[in-house]
C-alpha positions in Angstrom: -29.5 -11.2 0.2 -25.7 -10.8 0.5 -25.6 -7.2 -0.5 -27.6 -6.3 2.6 -25.6 -8.6 4.9 -22.2 -7.4 3.5 -22.8 -3.7 2.5 -26.0 -2.8 4.5 -28.1 -1.9 1.4 -31.3 -3.6 0.6 -31.6 -5.0 -3.0 -33.9 -2.2 -3.8 -31.5 0.5 -2.5 -28.6 -1.1 -4.4 -30.5 -1.1 -7.7 -31.2 2.6 -7.4 -27.5 3.5 -6.9 -25.5 4.7 -9.9 -22.2 3.0 -10.7 -20.2 5.9 -9.1 -22.3 5.5 -5.9 -21.5 1.7 -5.9 -17.8 1.9 -6.5 -15.3 4.1 -4.6 -13.7 6.9 -6.7 -10.2 5.4 -6.6 -11.6 2.0 -8.0 -14.0 3.5 -10.6 -11.4 4.1 -13.4 -10.3 0.4 -13.3 -13.9 -0.8 -13.5 -14.7 1.5 -16.4 -11.5 0.5 -18.2 -12.5 -3.2 -17.8 -16.0 -2.5 -19.1 -14.7 -0.5 -22.0 -12.2 -3.2 -23.0 -15.0 -5.8 -23.1 -17.3 -3.6 -25.1 -14.4 -2.6 -27.5 -13.6 -6.2 -28.0 -17.2 -6.9 -28.9 -17.4 -3.9 -31.3 -14.5 -5.4 -33.2 -16.5 -8.5 -33.9 -15.1 -10.6 -31.1 -18.0 -11.6 -28.9 -17.4 -11.2 -25.3 -17.8 -14.5 -23.5 -15.5 -14.2 -20.6 -15.8 -13.7 -16.9 -13.8 -10.9 -15.4 -12.6 -10.5 -11.8 -11.6 -7.2 -10.2 -10.8 -6.0 -6.7 -12.5 -2.7 -5.9 -13.5 -0.7 -2.9 -17.2 -0.2 -2.4 -19.0 1.8 0.3 -21.0 0.3 3.1 -24.3 2.0 3.9 -22.7 3.2 7.2 -20.0 5.1 5.2 -17.0 2.8 5.7 -15.2 1.4 2.6 -15.0 -2.4 2.0 -12.7 -4.2 -0.3 -14.7 -6.5 -2.6 -13.7 -9.1 -5.1 -16.2 -8.7 -7.9 -16.6 -11.4 -10.5 -18.9 -10.5 -13.4 -19.8 -11.2 -17.0 -21.5 -8.9 -19.5 -24.9 -10.2 -20.5 -25.6 -10.2 -24.2 -28.8 -10.4 -26.2 -29.5 -12.7 -29.1 -27.6 -10.3 -31.4 -24.5 -10.2 -29.2 -25.3 -6.7 -27.9 -24.5 -5.9 -24.3 -27.7 -5.6 -22.2 -26.5 -5.8 -18.7 -24.1 -7.3 -16.1 -24.3 -10.3 -13.9 -21.9 -10.6 -11.0 -21.1 -11.8 -7.6 -19.1 -10.0 -4.8 -17.0 -11.3 -2.0 -15.8 -9.2 1.0 -12.0 -9.3 1.0 -11.5 -6.5 3.5 -9.8 -8.7 6.1 -7.4 -10.1 3.5 -6.5 -6.6 2.3 -5.8 -5.5 5.8 -3.5 -8.5 6.4 -1.7 -7.9 3.1 -1.2 -4.3 4.1 0.2 -5.3 7.6 2.5 -7.8 5.9 3.8 -5.1 3.5 4.5 -2.7 6.5 6.2 -5.5 8.4 8.4 -6.3 5.4 9.4 -2.7 5.0 10.3 -2.5 8.7 12.3 -5.7 8.5 14.1 -4.5 5.4 15.0 -1.3 7.3 16.3 -3.3 10.2 18.5 -5.4 7.9 19.9 -2.2 6.3 20.6 -0.9 9.8 22.4 -4.1 10.8 24.3 -4.1 7.6 25.4 -0.4 8.1 26.5 -1.3 11.6 28.5 -4.2 10.4 30.2 -2.0 7.8 30.9 0.6 10.4 32.5 -1.9 12.8 34.5 -3.4 9.9 35.9 0.1 9.3 36.8 0.4 13.0 39.4 -2.3 12.7 41.1 -0.7 9.7 43.8 1.6 11.3 44.3 3.3 7.9 40.7 4.6 7.9 40.7 6.2 11.4 40.5 9.9 10.2 37.4 9.1 8.0 35.8 7.0 10.7 34.7 9.9 12.8 33.0 11.6 9.9 31.3 8.4 8.8 30.0 7.7 12.3 28.7 11.2 12.7 26.8 11.0 9.4 25.3 7.6 10.3 24.3 8.8 13.8 22.7 12.0 12.5 20.8 10.0 9.7 19.6 7.1 11.9 18.9 8.8 15.2 17.0 11.8 13.9 14.3 9.3 12.7 13.9 7.3 15.9 12.8 7.9 19.4 16.2 7.7 21.0 19.3 9.7 21.6 23.1 9.2 21.6 26.3 11.0 22.6 29.6 10.2 20.9 32.9 11.5 22.3 35.6 12.2 19.8 39.4 12.0 20.4 39.6 15.8 20.0 37.3 16.4 23.0 34.2 17.2 21.0 31.0 15.3 21.3 28.1 14.8 18.9 24.7 14.8 20.6 21.7 13.5 18.7 18.2 13.5 20.2 15.7 11.6 18.1 12.7 12.8 20.0 13.3 16.5 19.4 15.3 16.2 16.2 18.1 18.2 17.8 21.6 17.5 16.6 24.6 19.4 18.0 28.4 19.2 17.9 30.1 20.7 21.0 
C-alpha cells in the first residue's frame, strides 16, 4: 500500500492514528475548516457531492514531515449523512522544496536589483555638482546600510580627511 511506501506506516497503523496524529499541527486547522464547511453545507440542505483537494504536512513514521496533496470526498449514507471519508494522497515534498528555493532565489534577485538601482541612483548624483554636499551623507548612509548586512568591508575617504570604515563581518562601523 502507498501509505507504507510513502509515509512508512502499515495500513493497520495508519487506521489507528487519530486525525491530529495524521496531520501536522500547522495543517490541522485548514483540514478541520474544510471538513466543517462541507458538513455545514450539508446541514443547510445542500448535499455534499464534491471532491476537495488540500496540501498538508503529514508525519512519516521516522518523524520527518512530508508535504502531501490530499484529494478526498466525504462519504454519505442513503440519507445523505456523512459516514466517512475516501481519499488519496500524493507526496509533493520535492515540489514544495523547489518552490521554496525559487522563492528564496527571487528574493535574492530582487535585493540585487534594488542594490544595482541604488548604485545607479548614487552614481547619477555623483555627476550633479549642485548635490556634492549631500553626496557624502548619502554615500555614508548607503554604505552603513548595505555593508553591515554582508560579509565584506569598505573604507571611503572624504574630502575633509575623514574616512568611514564599515566591516560587514563584525558589524563595526566607525568614522575617523
